[in-house]
N, C-alpha and C positions, 0 to 999 in steps of 0.2 A: 855119720849116717843116722845115728839115734837122735841127734839134734834135729835133723831135717824131718824125721818121722814125727817128732813131737810138735814141731812148729810148721807143719806142711800147709795148713790153711792160711796162716798169716803170710807165709812166704808167697803163696799163690796170689793173694790179694795185692801184695807189694809188687809182684812181677806184672800183674795186670795194670796197675797204676802207671808203672814205668813205661809200658808199651803204649798206653793211651797218651801219655805226655809226649812221647817221641812221635807218634803219628800226628798229633795236633800241631806240634812244632813244625813238622815237615810241610803240612798243608798251609800254614801261615807263611812260611819262607819261600814257597814255590811261587813263580811269577803269575801263574793262572789262578792261584788261590787267594790273592789279596788285591785290593784296588790301590793303585798308586795315587798319592795326593796330587791334585792339579798344581802345576807350577804357578808360582806367584806372579811371574812375568812371562808374557808371550811375545814372540817376535812378530812385529807388524810388517807385512810385506808392502813394498812401495806400490801406490796406486798407479794405474795406467793413465795415459792422457785422456782417454775416452771417459773413464769413470770420473776423473777430476772435472772434466767439462760438464758432465751430467750433474755432479754435485754442485758445481758453480751455478748452473741454471736453477736448481732447486732453491739454493740459498738466496739468490738475487732476483728471483722471479717477482714481478710486480703483483701486488694483491689483486685478486679477482674482483670485478665489479659486482656489487650485490644484485641478486636476481630480483626482478620487479615482483612486488607482491600483488595479490588479487585486487587490492584497493587501487594500486597504480594502473593495473590493466583495465579496470572498469572506467577510471577517469580518462584514460587514453581513448577508449572506445567511445565514450560519451562525446568527447571533443571531436573525434572523427565523424560521428553521425551528425553532429551539429554543423560541421563544415560542409558536409555533403548536402544537407538540407538547405543551407544558405546558398549554395551554388545552383541547386536545381530544386526549388520547393515544390514544383508541380510534377515531379517525376512519378513513375508508377511505383517505385520503391519508397516513396515518401511515407505512406502509412506504416510500412514495415519498419523503417528507421525510427519513426516517432514512437511506435510501441516498444521497440527494443531499447531506445534511449530512456523512455519512461521506466521500464523494468529495471534498468541498471541504476537509475537515480533512486528508485524505491529501495533497492538493495543497499544503497549508500545511506539510506535514511533521509533523503531529500524528497519528502513526499509532496511538497508544494510544487516543485518543478516537474515531478512525475505527473501530477494531476494536470498541469499545464500542457504537457505533451499528449496525454490521453485525450484532453478536450479538443486538441487540434485534430485528432483522428475523428472524434465524434462530429465536429462541426464541418470539417472540410472533406472527409472521406467516408460518407455514410454507406457507400456501396462496396467498400473494401471488406476483405476477410478479417480484418483486424477491428472492425466496428464493435462487435459484441465483446471482444476481449477488453477493449478500451473502457466500455461501461463497467465491466466487472472489476477491472483493476482500479478504476476511480473510486468505486464504492469500498474496495478493500483498503485503499489509502486512507479514506476518511475513518474507517474502522480502526486502523492502526493509530491514527491521530486522536482517537476517542472523540471525534466530531460526529456524534450520532445524528444530529439534525441534518447535516449535509449528506450523511450516508442515506438517511431515509429519503431526502429530496432526490438523491441520485436514483434510487430504486423507483421512485414515483415517476420521474422523467423517463426512465428506462421502460417502465410498463406502458407509458404512452407512446414511446418511440417504436415499439414492435407491435404487430397485429396481435389480437387476442388469441389466435389459434397457434401461436408460435411458442416454442419452449422457453425462449428468452422472456416473453411476457409472463408466462406462468411462473418462471423462476423468480422474477422480480416481485410478483404478488406473494409468492411463498415467503420471501425474505421480509416483506412488509407484514405478513401475517404473524411472523415471529415477534413483531413489535406491536401486535394488537392494533393494527391500522388497516383500514379498508380503503382502497383506492379505486375510483371509477376508471373505466377504460378510456380510450382516446376521446377527447371532447369533440362534439360535432361542430363544424364550422357554421356560423350564423351568417346568412346572406341577407342583406337589407333589401326590403321591397322597394322597387323603383317608384318614384313619385310621378303622377300624371303630368303631362305637359301643361294642360289647361286646368290646373287645380282651382276649384272654386272654394273660397273661404267663406263660411257662413258665420255671421256675427250674431250671436244669440243676444236677445234682449235681456237686460238685467231683471231680476225677479222683482215683482211688485211688492211694495211695502204692505203689510197687513192693515186692513181697515180697522179704524177705531170704533169701539162700541159706544154709540150715541144714545142708547136707551137710558131714559131718566128714571131714577129710582122714585118711589112714591114720596110726595112731599118735597121734591127737589125742584127748584126753579130752573128754568132754561137759562143757560149762561148768556150774558150780554156780550154781543160781538161789536167791537168798535174799531174804528180805523179802516184800513184798506180791506180788512177781512169782512166788514159788514156788507150785507146784501144791499143793492141799490133800491131806493123807494119805488113803489109802483107808479107807472106813468098815468097822468091825468088827461082826460079828454078836454082840450081847450077849444074845440070847434064851436063857433058861435051858432046859436039857433037860427034857423031860417025864418 
């Protein structure tokens, strides 16, 4: 007992350590206190016929066709519009198709064919709702092409095509004002005057030659005239006396 009394503190610490080791070991060895390692091999269940068929469809499915791009769609639309215009060039939708085809060609960078489509609207469909848009798109194409001479010419023709009191005429002049160019309004038509039925033609006499100054200077003899230019001699009276 005396030994225990002298070594009470070390014995208590030793007992506490033993208890902690026992409790920790129990926690590790219990099923709920530790994670079992995953098995290295797992059993594969046989697949059903339905799942096998689905897997076969996925593996042997033919590759999907590539989706058409915006470029392909625009080219197809242009070809469709061109075909419809060739079949019925005088239809009511002709200016609509021409403007739409020109816009798609401009998006494709084909400004030359776009301008050709717009000019068909300007020349053949001046009363359509697409008339003004065709003028504006034509000028825009020339601007994209850096063809400023034709762009200015387009705005000049546009200013002449619309009456002076319209917004289109004023817009064209404003675009020309940005280029420091003044353009007159529509040119008046000149009507030739009708010629009379019995027109008399007056023939004017040629102007007379100026008379020569025949005044003789002092001390100058009168020039001798000979030949045909000489004056005839005076006539003599040859009547016999009675």
